[in-house]
N, CA, C and O of each residue as an XYZ file, in Angstrom:
228
protein
N      73.098     44.489    -38.000
C      71.743     44.552    -38.497
C      70.777     44.518    -37.310
O      70.968     43.761    -36.358
N      69.753     45.338    -37.383
C      68.749     45.383    -36.315
C      67.907     44.120    -36.336
O      67.629     43.559    -37.396
N      67.509     43.686    -35.162
C      66.616     42.534    -35.031
C      65.357     42.985    -34.305
O      65.405     43.836    -33.416
N      64.239     42.403    -34.695
C      62.949     42.801    -34.138
C      62.207     41.605    -33.578
O      62.395     40.472    -34.020
N      61.355     41.877    -32.592
C      60.414     40.898    -32.055
C      59.027     41.312    -32.525
O      58.763     42.493    -32.752
N      58.148     40.333    -32.668
C      56.785     40.600    -33.122
C      55.783     39.949    -32.186
O      56.076     38.936    -31.551
N      54.598     40.540    -32.106
C      53.565     40.035    -31.200
C      52.195     40.375    -31.770
O      51.998     41.450    -32.336
N      51.248     39.448    -31.616
C      49.845     39.709    -31.944
C      49.087     39.902    -30.643
O      49.266     39.140    -29.694
N      48.233     40.932    -30.600
C      47.426     41.202    -29.416
C      45.963     41.293    -29.857
O      45.630     42.023    -30.790
N      45.112     40.554    -29.185
C      43.684     40.569    -29.473
C      42.993     41.453    -28.445
O      43.110     41.218    -27.242
N      42.281     42.460    -28.909
C      41.653     43.443    -28.035
C      40.137     43.416    -28.210
O      39.633     43.333    -29.330
N      39.426     43.486    -27.103
C      37.966     43.497    -27.122
C      37.491     44.939    -26.994
O      37.796     45.607    -26.006
N      36.764     45.412    -27.963
C      36.270     46.801    -27.931
C      34.758     46.858    -27.781
O      34.149     47.878    -28.103
N      34.147     45.798    -27.305
C      32.685     45.725    -27.208
C      32.099     46.671    -26.181
O      31.030     47.240    -26.405
N      32.770     46.848    -25.071
C      32.180     47.695    -24.030
C      33.149     48.812    -23.663
O      34.361     48.685    -23.837
N      32.600     49.896    -23.158
C      33.409     51.062    -22.806
C      34.351     50.786    -21.645
O      35.353     51.483    -21.482
N      34.042     49.783    -20.841
C      34.895     49.431    -19.710
C      36.062     48.548    -20.102
O      36.821     48.103    -19.241
N      36.212     48.290    -21.389
C      37.289     47.443    -21.893
C      38.645     48.054    -21.543
O      38.787     49.275    -21.482
N      39.619     47.211    -21.319
C      40.952     47.706    -20.980
C      41.872     47.693    -22.201
O      43.090     47.592    -22.048
N      41.309     47.794    -23.414
C      42.108     47.740    -24.642
C      43.159     48.853    -24.685
O      44.318     48.598    -25.013
N      42.760     50.087    -24.355
C      43.721     51.192    -24.395
C      44.793     51.069    -23.327
O      45.959     51.369    -23.583
N      44.418     50.635    -22.144
C      45.435     50.478    -21.102
C      46.403     49.352    -21.456
O      47.585     49.421    -21.120
N      45.906     48.313    -22.132
C      46.782     47.234    -22.590
C      47.792     47.767    -23.602
O      48.984     47.479    -23.500
N      47.324     48.539    -24.573
C      48.236     49.115    -25.567
C      49.227     50.087    -24.933
O      50.398     50.110    -25.311
N      48.770     50.885    -23.977
C      49.669     51.819    -23.288
C      50.757     51.072    -22.529
O      51.920     51.476    -22.548
N      50.383     49.985    -21.859
C      51.362     49.192    -21.113
C      52.394     48.580    -22.059
O      53.587     48.572    -21.756
N      51.938     48.070    -23.198
C      52.864     47.493    -24.173
C      53.769     48.573    -24.764
O      54.943     48.320    -25.033
N      53.233     49.765    -24.966
C      54.054     50.876    -25.452
C      55.157     51.219    -24.468
O      56.267     51.573    -24.868
N      54.852     51.115    -23.185
C      55.855     51.358    -22.153
C      56.963     50.322    -22.152
O      58.051     50.569    -21.633
N      56.690     49.166    -22.731
C      57.692     48.095    -22.844
C      58.425     48.157    -24.181
O      59.211     47.268    -24.508
N      58.160     49.224    -24.960
C      58.874     49.405    -26.217
C      58.178     48.869    -27.452
O      58.747     48.908    -28.543
N      56.954     48.368    -27.306
C      56.224     47.835    -28.447
C      55.580     48.970    -29.235
O      55.110     49.948    -28.653
N      55.560     48.838    -30.563
C      54.939     49.806    -31.462
C      53.889     49.095    -32.304
O      54.114     47.979    -32.774
N      52.745     49.741    -32.491
C      51.680     49.170    -33.318
C      52.081     49.330    -34.781
O      52.379     50.431    -35.242
N      52.081     48.211    -35.500
C      52.414     48.222    -36.919
C      51.147     48.183    -37.765
O      51.054     48.857    -38.791
N      50.176     47.390    -37.328
C      48.964     47.206    -38.123
C      47.823     46.792    -37.202
O      48.034     46.050    -36.242
N      46.617     47.269    -37.492
C      45.421     46.888    -36.727
C      44.360     46.412    -37.712
O      44.125     47.040    -38.745
N      43.728     45.301    -37.378
C      42.646     44.757    -38.202
C      41.494     44.334    -37.317
O      41.668     44.040    -36.135
N      40.319     44.311    -37.910
C      39.187     43.721    -37.208
C      39.339     42.209    -37.258
O      39.714     41.651    -38.289
N      39.053     41.558    -36.158
C      39.083     40.103    -36.086
C      37.785     39.596    -36.706
O      36.718     39.773    -36.119
N      37.852     38.975    -37.867
C      36.647     38.579    -38.593
C      35.855     37.496    -37.862
O      34.655     37.351    -38.092
N      36.498     36.750    -37.003
C      35.795     35.712    -36.254
C      35.014     36.283    -35.079
O      34.051     35.671    -34.617
N      35.416     37.434    -34.601
C      34.746     38.094    -33.477
C      34.517     39.543    -33.888
O      35.414     40.378    -33.769
N      33.332     39.832    -34.363
C      33.070     41.072    -35.098
C      33.417     42.367    -34.383
O      33.600     43.388    -35.046
N      33.512     42.370    -33.093
C      33.833     43.625    -32.402
C      35.205     43.602    -31.745
O      35.486     44.422    -30.871
N      36.046     42.687    -32.148
C      37.393     42.619    -31.593
C      38.402     43.121    -32.619
O      38.140     43.134    -33.822
N      39.545     43.528    -32.121
C      40.635     43.992    -32.964
C      41.860     43.111    -32.756
O      42.080     42.570    -31.673
N      42.636     42.983    -33.796
C      43.920     42.310    -33.710
C      44.983     43.356    -34.019
O      44.938     43.997    -35.069
N      45.929     43.530    -33.119
C      47.016     44.485    -33.333
C      48.314     43.718    -33.522
O      48.652     42.838    -32.731
N      49.034     44.061    -34.575
C      50.341     43.472    -34.850
C      51.378     44.461    -34.344
O      51.420     45.606    -34.792
N      52.212     44.024    -33.414
C      53.181     44.899    -32.764
C      54.606     44.459    -33.069
O      54.860     43.292    -33.366
N      55.525     45.404    -32.991
C      56.942     45.079    -33.137
C      57.747     45.925    -32.158
O      57.307     46.988    -31.720
N      58.931     45.430    -31.827
C      59.891     46.239    -31.075
C      61.288     45.761    -31.430
O      61.506     44.605    -31.794
N      62.206     46.672    -31.315
C      63.584     46.328    -31.605
C      64.104     45.462    -30.461
O      63.918     45.773    -29.284
N      64.746     44.394    -30.830
C      65.297     43.475    -29.828
C      66.551     44.096    -29.221
O      67.464     44.522    -29.928
N      66.566     44.134    -27.886
C      67.725     44.688    -27.189
C      68.948     43.806    -27.375
O      68.835     42.590    -27.525
N      70.102     44.424    -27.364
C      71.288     43.608    -27.613
C      72.451     43.953    -26.838
O      73.498     43.321    -26.979
């Protein structure tokens, strides 16, 4: 049976100089896949990304 790891990532999208996309690209290079994205209700311009990757074995 496959096993997965999960991670929450909080991204700031307030300014154009934000490194949100480079953070996601780096995580993608490590095998992480975005499962779900939501706005962080406590910080109106931030995003929360729920990520998963298959655990190596």
